[in-house]
N, C-alpha and C positions, 0 to 999 in steps of 0.2 A: 900199422893200420892198412887195410886193403884200399886200393884205389877206388875212389868214388865214381859211380857211373852217372850218366845223364839222368837215368831213372831215379837215382838216389836224390839228386838235386830237385827234380820235379816233385817227388814224393814229399820232401821236406818243405818245399815252397807251397805245395797244396795243403799241407797241415797248417801253415801260417794263414793261408787264404781261408781255410775252413774255420779257424779260430777268430781271425780278426779282419777278414775282408781282403780285397784285392790290393788295397793300398799297403798292406803289411808284407806283400811279396817284394822283398828287397834283398840285394845280394849279401850285404854284410850280416844281417840277422840270420839268414838261411845258412850262410857259411858257419857262423857261430854254432847254430843248432847242430850242424853236421860235424863240428870240430875240424873244419877245413879252412883253407885259405881262399882268397879271391882268385888266386892263380888257378886253382882247381876248377872254379866256376868258369873261367874264360877258356878252359880246355874244351868245355862242352857247349858254351853259349857265347854268342857275339856280344850280348849286352842284356840289361835287365828286361828290355822289351821282349827278347826271345824267350826269357824265362816266364814272363807273364803270358805270352802266347801259349807256351806249353801247359801252363796251369789252366788257362781257359779251354784249351783242347781237352784236357782231362775232365774239367767241369762239364763240358758239353757231352763227352762220352759217358760219364758216370750218371749225370743228373738229367740227361735228355735221351740220348740214344739207347743206353742200357735200360732205362725205364720203359721206353717205347718197345724195346725187344721183349721185356717181361710181359707187357700188356698184350703184345701180339701172340704170345703163347697161351693166353686165356681162351678157353673154349667153353661154351660156344662163343662165336664172334659177337653175338648180341650182348654178351656179358662184359665186353671189353671196356665200354664207357664207365660202367659202375666200378669195374676193377681199377681203372686209371684214377678215378676220383678218390677211391679208398687209398690207393698208394700215395697220391699227392697229399691228402690230408694227414696221413700218418707220418710222412717224411718231411713235411713242411718245417717242423720245429727242429729237425736234424741238420738242415743245410745252412749252417750259420754263415759261411762265407757268402752265400747267395743273398742272404738277407740284406746286405748292404751293397751288393754289386750293382743293382739298378741305380741307386743314388750316387755311387762313386764312379760310375762309368763315364769316361771322357775319351775323346779321340778314337783311336783304333779299338779300344776296349768297348766303347759304346757301339761301334759298328758290329763287333763280334756278338755282343749281348743282343743287339737288335736281330741279328741273323738267327741266333738260338731261339729267341722269343718267337720269331716268325715260324720256325720249325715246330715249336710247341703249339702255337695257335693253329697252324695248318693241320697238324696231326689230330688235335682235339676236335677241330671242325669236321674232319673226316669221320670221326666216331659219332659225333652228334648228327651229322647228315645220315649216317648209316642207321641211326635210330628213327629215321623218318622225318627229319626236319629239313626244310628247303635250304639249298646251299647258302644263300645270302644270310638267312637267319641263323644257320648253323655257325657261320663265321662270326657273326655278331655275338652269339652266345659264347663261343670259344674265347673271344677277346674279353668278355666279361669274367669268365672263369679264371683266365690267366691273370687278369687285373686283380681279381679278388684274392688269389693266392699270393701275389706280390704284396698287396696291401696287408694281408694276414702276416706275412713274413716281417713286414715293417713293425707291426704291432708286437710281435714276439721279440724283435730286436730291441724294442724300447722297454722290455721288461714285463710285458703282459704275460700272464700265465696261460700258455697255449694248451696245457693239459687239462684245463678246467672243463672243457666241453668239446672233445674232438668229434663227437657224433653230430653236433650242430654244424660244424664246418662241412662235413661230408654231405649232410642233408642240404645245406645251402648251395654247395657246388652243384649238386644234382638238380636242384630247382633251376639254377641259372642255366645249366646245360640243356635241360630237357623241357623245362616249363612244367613238369609234373611235380606234384606236391609230396610224393613219397617214392622211395626207391623200391621197386618190386624185388622180392627175394633177396634182399640184402642181408649179409651176415651181421649179426650183432657183435659189437666190440666190447 
């Protein structure tokens, strides 16, 4: 068997996080999934906290920074807000680890989640502001949208069928963000 890398451990731990939340990120189950020993783990990480930090870094990169990067490539710039709302709505049911992250976050995890949430709110507020909304109101609307998405994720994690009406979520997020009742030139899904 080839020697496991730090990346192998992070990838396996991220799979556990995606399936069962941050509390599922533990050394022994990840080692079993990799067919490895705990000794291999300690070659790459000081402790479980370091593995959790690596998983959270990956979550931030994949679910926030990469998403923002995708949105920033949307042209014209005026279409970025609608594009972001579409991406959020269509990905909400896919991010299973995140569905419980807000409820399970304690201590340093809570601080990390708070930091990522602030990044998301600030970015969304900048898009809302660019659509012509006053800065304070743009921030309030961004907080509402992020809160709605987190709440939606909680509904999905409780077993509610998210696929029943994705257009409704997109339209609702748009109304919360802009105050408009319909998205102009939106693509149909």
